C-alpha positions in Angstrom: 134.3 13.8 -155.4 136.9 16.3 -156.8 134.0 18.4 -158.2 132.3 18.6 -154.8 135.6 19.7 -153.1 136.2 22.3 -155.8 132.7 23.6 -155.4 133.1 23.9 -151.6 136.5 25.6 -152.0 135.1 28.0 -154.6 132.1 28.8 -152.3 134.4 29.4 -149.4 136.6 31.7 -151.4 133.7 33.7 -152.8 132.1 34.0 -149.3 135.4 35.2 -147.7 136.0 37.7 -150.5 132.5 39.2 -150.2 132.8 39.8 -146.5 134.2 43.1 -145.4 136.8 43.1 -142.7 135.8 46.6 -141.8 133.2 46.9 -139.1 130.2 49.0 -139.9 129.1 51.9 -137.7 125.9 50.0 -136.9 127.9 47.0 -135.8 130.1 49.2 -133.7 127.0 50.6 -131.9 125.6 47.2 -131.2 129.0 45.7 -130.1 129.5 48.5 -127.6 126.0 49.4 -126.4 126.5 47.1 -123.3 130.1 48.1 -122.6 130.3 49.8 -119.2 132.6 52.5 -120.6 129.9 53.7 -123.0 126.7 55.6 -122.6 124.2 54.4 -125.2 120.7 55.9 -125.7 118.2 56.9 -128.4 116.4 60.2 -128.6 113.1 59.8 -130.5 111.9 62.7 -132.6 108.8 63.1 -130.4 111.1 64.5 -127.6 111.7 67.5 -129.8 108.2 68.8 -128.9 107.3 69.8 -132.4 103.7 68.5 -132.4 102.2 71.8 -131.0 104.5 74.2 -132.9 103.2 76.1 -136.0 105.5 75.0 -138.7 106.0 76.0 -142.3 105.6 73.4 -145.1 109.4 73.2 -145.5 109.8 72.7 -141.7 107.2 70.0 -141.7 109.0 68.3 -144.6 112.3 68.5 -142.7 110.8 67.0 -139.6 109.0 64.2 -141.5 112.4 63.0 -142.9 113.9 62.6 -139.4 113.4 59.3 -137.5 115.6 59.4 -134.4 119.0 60.1 -132.9 121.3 57.3 -131.6 124.0 58.3 -129.2 127.0 56.3 -128.2 129.5 58.1 -125.9 132.8 56.8 -124.3 133.5 58.4 -120.9 137.3 58.5 -120.5 138.7 57.8 -117.0 142.2 57.2 -115.7 141.4 53.5 -115.6 140.3 53.1 -119.2 142.8 55.3 -121.1 144.2 52.5 -123.2 140.7 51.3 -124.2 139.8 54.9 -125.0 142.7 55.0 -127.5 141.7 51.7 -129.0 138.0 52.6 -129.3 138.9 56.1 -130.8 141.1 54.4 -133.4 138.3 51.9 -134.2 135.7 54.7 -134.8 138.1 56.8 -136.9 138.8 53.7 -139.0 135.1 53.1 -139.6 134.6 56.8 -140.5 137.3 56.6 -143.1 135.0 54.4 -145.2 134.6 56.1 -148.6 130.8 55.7 -148.2 130.8 58.5 -145.7 130.9 62.0 -147.1 132.4 64.7 -145.0 130.2 67.7 -144.4 132.4 69.7 -142.0 135.0 69.7 -139.3 134.8 71.9 -136.2 137.0 72.9 -133.3 134.7 73.7 -130.3 135.3 74.6 -126.7 134.5 70.9 -125.9 136.9 69.4 -128.5 137.1 68.5 -132.1 134.1 67.4 -134.2 133.4 66.0 -137.6 130.1 65.8 -139.4 129.7 63.2 -142.1 126.7 61.6 -143.9 125.6 58.5 -145.8 123.5 58.7 -148.9 123.2 61.0 -151.8 123.6 64.7 -151.3 119.9 65.2 -152.1 118.7 62.3 -150.1 120.7 61.7 -146.9 119.8 58.6 -144.8 122.2 59.2 -141.9 124.2 62.0 -140.5 127.1 61.1 -138.2 128.5 63.6 -135.7 131.7 62.5 -134.1 133.3 64.6 -131.4 136.2 63.9 -129.1 137.9 65.5 -126.1 141.3 64.2 -124.9 140.2 64.5 -121.2 136.5 63.6 -121.3 136.1 61.0 -124.1 134.2 60.9 -127.4 130.6 60.8 -128.6 129.0 59.5 -131.8 125.6 60.7 -132.7 123.7 59.1 -135.6 120.9 61.2 -136.9 118.7 58.7 -138.7 116.1 59.6 -141.3 114.9 58.9 -144.8 115.8 61.1 -147.7 116.9 64.0 -145.5 117.8 67.0 -147.6 120.8 69.1 -146.4 119.0 72.2 -147.5 116.2 71.3 -145.0 118.7 71.0 -142.1 118.4 74.7 -141.5 114.6 74.3 -141.5 114.9 71.6 -138.9 117.0 73.8 -136.7 114.5 76.6 -137.0 111.6 74.3 -136.1 113.5 73.1 -133.0 114.1 76.7 -132.0 110.3 77.3 -132.2 109.6 74.4 -129.9 110.0 74.3 -126.2 112.7 71.7 -126.5 115.3 72.0 -123.7 117.7 69.2 -124.5 115.5 66.4 -123.0 117.1 63.0 -123.7 120.7 64.4 -123.8 121.2 64.7 -120.0 123.6 61.8 -120.0 125.7 63.3 -122.7 125.7 66.6 -121.0 127.0 64.9 -117.9 129.9 63.4 -119.9 130.8 66.8 -121.3 130.7 68.6 -117.9 131.7 65.8 -115.6 
């Protein structure tokens, strides 16, 4: 009987030690997608209108590595100021994870932004864009792909410029920034 109890205790200790107390970004998205203070939507690559554009081989390679964009935005109001602060702290804690590599920080007319990524520098699987504005709220954009190459990001931007993409899919986010 003592051996069974020891085995159960050991199993419990190993299980607890292997569980991370830090929430993942994916878990954060799922946990808040139904929260009324958040806007949550996906933008498929097909909305970028790149099917009919003449693309170079490099641009095609850049596009093929891209899957979709997941957007989660918190719209700050006078009624949810304390939740805004708590949610902002949660996001910043998640983004401090050493698995995220910082690409750049920016100060824009809309607020501050940080761009980070997950994966190897030659094969990025996820780019995270986090921006916040003290009056309006914050937004998290996950650019999901497979083996995205940072050198191809410029190719991707050039391909989008060639298309007739006019921001479809981002209307809700634009409303957050302007409203």
